[in-house]
C-alpha positions as protocol buffer text, in pm:
chain_id: "A"
residue {
  index: 1
  type: MET
  ca { x: 6 y: -25 z: -11 }
}
residue {
  index: 2
  type: SER
  ca { x: 128 y: 328 z: -101 }
}
residue {
  index: 3
  type: ASP
  ca { x: 207 y: 591 z: 184 }
}
residue {
  index: 4
  type: THR
  ca { x: 121 y: 844 z: -26 }
}
residue {
  index: 5
  type: ILE
  ca { x: -224 y: 1066 z: 51 }
}
residue {
  index: 6
  type: GLU
  ca { x: -435 y: 1148 z: -252 }
}
residue {
  index: 7
  type: ARG
  ca { x: -707 y: 1439 z: -223 }
}
residue {
  index: 8
  type: VAL
  ca { x: -1029 y: 1407 z: -418 }
}
residue {
  index: 9
  type: LYS
  ca { x: -1325 y: 1587 z: -437 }
}
residue {
  index: 10
  type: CYS
  ca { x: -1549 y: 1289 z: -453 }
}
residue {
  index: 11
  type: LEU
  ca { x: -1542 y: 898 z: -412 }
}
residue {
  index: 12
  type: ILE
  ca { x: -1750 y: 636 z: -474 }
}
residue {
  index: 13
  type: ILE
  ca { x: -1728 y: 269 z: -334 }
}
residue {
  index: 14
  type: GLY
  ca { x: -1921 y: 15 z: -486 }
}
residue {
  index: 15
  type: SER
  ca { x: -1917 y: -277 z: -789 }
}
residue {
  index: 16
  type: GLY
  ca { x: -2283 y: -252 z: -890 }
}
residue {
  index: 17
  type: SER
  ca { x: -2513 y: -59 z: -1077 }
}
residue {
  index: 18
  type: ALA
  ca { x: -2604 y: 183 z: -858 }
}
residue {
  index: 19
  type: SER
  ca { x: -2240 y: 298 z: -767 }
}
residue {
  index: 20
  type: ASN
  ca { x: -2214 y: 314 z: -1173 }
}
residue {
  index: 21
  type: ASN
  ca { x: -2495 y: 537 z: -1215 }
}
residue {
  index: 22
  type: ALA
  ca { x: -2424 y: 761 z: -923 }
}
residue {
  index: 23
  type: THR
  ca { x: -2062 y: 819 z: -1094 }
}
residue {
  index: 24
  type: ILE
  ca { x: -2231 y: 913 z: -1435 }
}
residue {
  index: 25
  type: TYR
  ca { x: -2486 y: 1142 z: -1252 }
}
residue {
  index: 26
  type: THR
  ca { x: -2229 y: 1338 z: -1049 }
}
residue {
  index: 27
  type: ALA
  ca { x: -1980 y: 1377 z: -1357 }
}
residue {
  index: 28
  type: ARG
  ca { x: -2267 y: 1491 z: -1562 }
}
residue {
  index: 29
  type: GLY
  ca { x: -2499 y: 1706 z: -1323 }
}
residue {
  index: 30
  type: ALA
  ca { x: -2230 y: 1816 z: -1070 }
}
residue {
  index: 31
  type: ASN
  ca { x: -1956 y: 1890 z: -1322 }
}
residue {
  index: 32
  type: ILE
  ca { x: -1721 y: 1701 z: -1098 }
}
residue {
  index: 33
  type: PHE
  ca { x: -1518 y: 1382 z: -1207 }
}
residue {
  index: 34
  type: PRO
  ca { x: -1534 y: 1132 z: -901 }
}
residue {
  index: 35
  type: PHE
  ca { x: -1310 y: 859 z: -832 }
}
residue {
  index: 36
  type: LEU
  ca { x: -1534 y: 481 z: -830 }
}
residue {
  index: 37
  type: TYR
  ca { x: -1343 y: 235 z: -624 }
}
residue {
  index: 38
  type: GLN
  ca { x: -1470 y: -110 z: -715 }
}
residue {
  index: 39
  type: GLY
  ca { x: -1446 y: -442 z: -538 }
}
residue {
  index: 40
  type: ILE
  ca { x: -1386 y: -765 z: -668 }
}
residue {
  index: 41
  type: GLN
  ca { x: -1799 y: -871 z: -747 }
}
residue {
  index: 42
  type: LEU
  ca { x: -1813 y: -666 z: -1042 }
}
residue {
  index: 43
  type: GLU
  ca { x: -2185 y: -702 z: -1092 }
}
residue {
  index: 44
  type: GLY
  ca { x: -2240 y: -604 z: -679 }
}
residue {
  index: 45
  type: GLN
  ca { x: -2542 y: -744 z: -560 }
}
residue {
  index: 46
  type: LEU
  ca { x: -2768 y: -855 z: -835 }
}
residue {
  index: 47
  type: THR
  ca { x: -2488 y: -1163 z: -871 }
}
residue {
  index: 48
  type: THR
  ca { x: -2642 y: -1305 z: -592 }
}
residue {
  index: 49
  type: THR
  ca { x: -2958 y: -1414 z: -746 }
}
residue {
  index: 50
  type: ASN
  ca { x: -3090 y: -1618 z: -987 }
}
residue {
  index: 51
  type: ASP
  ca { x: -3316 y: -1449 z: -1184 }
}
residue {
  index: 52
  type: GLU
  ca { x: -3251 y: -1285 z: -1433 }
}
residue {
  index: 53
  type: VAL
  ca { x: -2831 y: -1261 z: -1402 }
}
residue {
  index: 54
  type: GLU
  ca { x: -2771 y: -1295 z: -1746 }
}
residue {
  index: 55
  type: PHE
  ca { x: -2880 y: -980 z: -1884 }
}
residue {
  index: 56
  type: ILE
  ca { x: -2831 y: -747 z: -1614 }
}
residue {
  index: 57
  type: CYS
  ca { x: -2502 y: -853 z: -1631 }
}
residue {
  index: 58
  type: ILE
  ca { x: -2489 y: -745 z: -1982 }
}
residue {
  index: 59
  type: ALA
  ca { x: -2634 y: -407 z: -1888 }
}
residue {
  index: 60
  type: ILE
  ca { x: -2376 y: -358 z: -1616 }
}
residue {
  index: 61
  type: LYS
  ca { x: -2110 y: -406 z: -1844 }
}
residue {
  index: 62
  type: ALA
  ca { x: -2225 y: -158 z: -2079 }
}
residue {
  index: 63
  type: VAL
  ca { x: -2310 y: 121 z: -1775 }
}
residue {
  index: 64
  type: THR
  ca { x: -1921 y: 58 z: -1708 }
}
residue {
  index: 65
  type: LYS
  ca { x: -1799 y: 131 z: -2023 }
}
residue {
  index: 66
  type: LYS
  ca { x: -2040 y: 473 z: -2027 }
}
residue {
  index: 67
  type: THR
  ca { x: -1894 y: 551 z: -1685 }
}
residue {
  index: 68
  type: ILE
  ca { x: -1578 y: 547 z: -1778 }
}
residue {
  index: 69
  type: ARG
  ca { x: -1657 y: 769 z: -2152 }
}
residue {
  index: 70
  type: VAL
  ca { x: -1794 y: 994 z: -1908 }
}
residue {
  index: 71
  type: GLY
  ca { x: -1432 y: 1060 z: -1713 }
}
residue {
  index: 72
  type: VAL
  ca { x: -1455 y: 855 z: -1426 }
}
residue {
  index: 73
  type: LYS
  ca { x: -1155 y: 692 z: -1296 }
}
residue {
  index: 74
  type: ILE
  ca { x: -1214 y: 305 z: -1129 }
}
residue {
  index: 75
  type: ILE
  ca { x: -992 y: 212 z: -945 }
}
residue {
  index: 76
  type: PRO
  ca { x: -1012 y: -172 z: -818 }
}
residue {
  index: 77
  type: ILE
  ca { x: -987 y: -295 z: -517 }
}
């Protein structure tokens, strides 16, 4: 782990669609480019259910691409 401290205006922690959407709306509406810390379970809590998982995972991958496109820096943790 690094000993340096990085200051950011907005930090969002999450791995699912809610965190991705939060970063998109923050980047667009507040004109702040947040940092998104993502965990190892990239689809969030949606992967713990058996209903419609395949469709949802495809949609989340599209939202993640859009998140990157609006200028959000994604940091895997």
